[in-house]
C-alpha positions as YAML, in Angstrom:
chain: A
units: angstrom
residues:
- id: 1
  name: UNK
  ca: [-1.32, -34.40, -11.41]
- id: 2
  name: UNK
  ca: [2.46, -32.81, -11.43]
- id: 3
  name: UNK
  ca: [1.25, -29.33, -12.13]
- id: 4
  name: UNK
  ca: [-1.08, -29.37, -9.11]
- id: 5
  name: UNK
  ca: [1.74, -31.38, -6.79]
- id: 6
  name: UNK
  ca: [3.52, -28.61, -8.65]
- id: 7
  name: UNK
  ca: [1.56, -25.22, -8.07]
- id: 8
  name: UNK
  ca: [-0.14, -26.29, -4.42]
- id: 9
  name: UNK
  ca: [3.69, -26.94, -2.41]
- id: 10
  name: UNK
  ca: [4.44, -23.05, -2.71]
- id: 11
  name: UNK
  ca: [3.50, -20.77, 0.06]
- id: 12
  name: UNK
  ca: [0.58, -18.04, -0.05]
- id: 13
  name: UNK
  ca: [1.65, -14.42, 0.53]
- id: 14
  name: UNK
  ca: [-0.22, -12.16, 3.32]
- id: 15
  name: UNK
  ca: [-2.91, -10.38, 0.92]
- id: 16
  name: UNK
  ca: [-1.09, -6.91, 2.61]
- id: 17
  name: UNK
  ca: [1.94, -8.13, 1.12]
- id: 18
  name: UNK
  ca: [-0.15, -6.72, -2.60]
- id: 19
  name: UNK
  ca: [-0.80, -3.52, -4.21]
- id: 20
  name: UNK
  ca: [-4.47, -2.76, -3.57]
- id: 21
  name: UNK
  ca: [-3.58, -0.70, -6.57]
- id: 22
  name: UNK
  ca: [-2.74, -3.10, -9.09]
- id: 23
  name: UNK
  ca: [-3.33, -5.83, -7.25]
- id: 24
  name: UNK
  ca: [0.30, -7.68, -7.70]
- id: 25
  name: UNK
  ca: [2.32, -8.74, -5.41]
- id: 26
  name: UNK
  ca: [4.65, -6.37, -4.25]
- id: 27
  name: UNK
  ca: [8.46, -7.95, -4.25]
- id: 28
  name: UNK
  ca: [10.32, -8.68, -1.02]
- id: 29
  name: UNK
  ca: [11.59, -7.17, 1.18]
- id: 30
  name: UNK
  ca: [8.56, -5.11, 0.61]
- id: 31
  name: UNK
  ca: [9.28, -2.11, 2.79]
- id: 32
  name: UNK
  ca: [12.27, -1.27, 0.00]
- id: 33
  name: UNK
  ca: [9.61, -2.09, -2.68]
- id: 34
  name: UNK
  ca: [6.34, 0.37, -2.00]
- id: 35
  name: UNK
  ca: [5.41, 3.60, 0.18]
- id: 36
  name: UNK
  ca: [3.01, 3.46, 2.67]
- id: 37
  name: UNK
  ca: [0.61, 6.22, 3.07]
- id: 38
  name: UNK
  ca: [-0.72, 6.79, 6.56]
- id: 39
  name: UNK
  ca: [-3.87, 8.60, 5.56]
- id: 40
  name: UNK
  ca: [-5.45, 5.21, 3.79]
- id: 41
  name: UNK
  ca: [-2.91, 3.01, 5.73]
- id: 42
  name: UNK
  ca: [-2.05, 0.97, 2.64]
- id: 43
  name: UNK
  ca: [1.76, -0.24, 1.24]
- id: 44
  name: UNK
  ca: [1.92, 1.15, -2.87]
- id: 45
  name: UNK
  ca: [4.35, -0.57, -4.91]
- id: 46
  name: UNK
  ca: [6.71, 1.57, -6.31]
- id: 47
  name: UNK
  ca: [4.99, 1.02, -9.89]
- id: 48
  name: UNK
  ca: [1.88, 2.61, -8.95]
- id: 49
  name: UNK
  ca: [3.38, 5.45, -6.80]
- id: 50
  name: UNK
  ca: [5.25, 6.46, -9.79]
- id: 51
  name: UNK
  ca: [2.50, 6.65, -12.46]
- id: 52
  name: UNK
  ca: [0.56, 8.87, -9.46]
- id: 53
  name: UNK
  ca: [3.28, 11.06, -9.79]
- id: 54
  name: UNK
  ca: [4.39, 11.00, -13.57]
- id: 55
  name: UNK
  ca: [0.11, 12.30, -13.49]
- id: 56
  name: UNK
  ca: [1.73, 15.27, -11.46]
- id: 57
  name: UNK
  ca: [-1.20, 13.62, -8.91]
- id: 58
  name: UNK
  ca: [-0.92, 15.52, -5.68]
- id: 59
  name: UNK
  ca: [-2.53, 13.08, -3.61]
- id: 60
  name: UNK
  ca: [-2.85, 9.72, -2.28]
- id: 61
  name: UNK
  ca: [-3.34, 6.93, -4.91]
- id: 62
  name: UNK
  ca: [-5.78, 5.30, -3.04]
- id: 63
  name: UNK
  ca: [-7.84, 6.90, -0.83]
- id: 64
  name: UNK
  ca: [-6.92, 10.78, -3.32]
- id: 65
  name: UNK
  ca: [-6.17, 12.17, 0.53]
- id: 66
  name: UNK
  ca: [-4.08, 15.34, 0.53]
- id: 67
  name: UNK
  ca: [-0.86, 13.71, 1.30]
- id: 68
  name: UNK
  ca: [0.49, 15.30, 5.02]
- id: 69
  name: UNK
  ca: [3.08, 17.97, 4.80]
- id: 70
  name: UNK
  ca: [4.96, 17.58, 8.37]
- id: 71
  name: UNK
  ca: [4.74, 14.96, 11.42]
- id: 72
  name: UNK
  ca: [1.84, 17.20, 13.24]
- id: 73
  name: UNK
  ca: [-0.26, 16.90, 9.61]
- id: 74
  name: UNK
  ca: [0.69, 12.68, 10.35]
- id: 75
  name: UNK
  ca: [-0.65, 12.12, 13.95]
- id: 76
  name: UNK
  ca: [-3.92, 14.11, 13.41]
- id: 77
  name: UNK
  ca: [-4.93, 11.90, 10.47]
- id: 78
  name: UNK
  ca: [-3.45, 9.06, 12.75]
- id: 79
  name: UNK
  ca: [-5.88, 10.14, 16.02]
- id: 80
  name: UNK
  ca: [-8.45, 10.55, 13.50]
- id: 81
  name: UNK
  ca: [-8.24, 7.46, 13.04]
- id: 82
  name: UNK
  ca: [-7.58, 6.06, 16.43]
- id: 83
  name: UNK
  ca: [-10.87, 7.71, 17.22]
- id: 84
  name: UNK
  ca: [-13.15, 6.55, 14.39]
- id: 85
  name: UNK
  ca: [-12.05, 2.83, 15.51]
- id: 86
  name: UNK
  ca: [-11.05, 2.75, 11.98]
- id: 87
  name: UNK
  ca: [-7.89, 0.26, 11.71]
...
């Protein structure tokens, strides 16, 4: 009974604060411990991002889309998502 009461007192973090690849919570502050990919609008933890770079993968670790090289490409990706009404 003590354990249930103890564990029931904590605050749950929103799902968006977890890495979608390893499903572990991203350490706080989230902005310093993750990268944001505009292709899929996901935050990836530094560990998963590092593993991707170590394998020499040049695409997004979550959706496998190519990483935009400049701001014009980023804008095109975001606009395409808006047109499709993709959150």
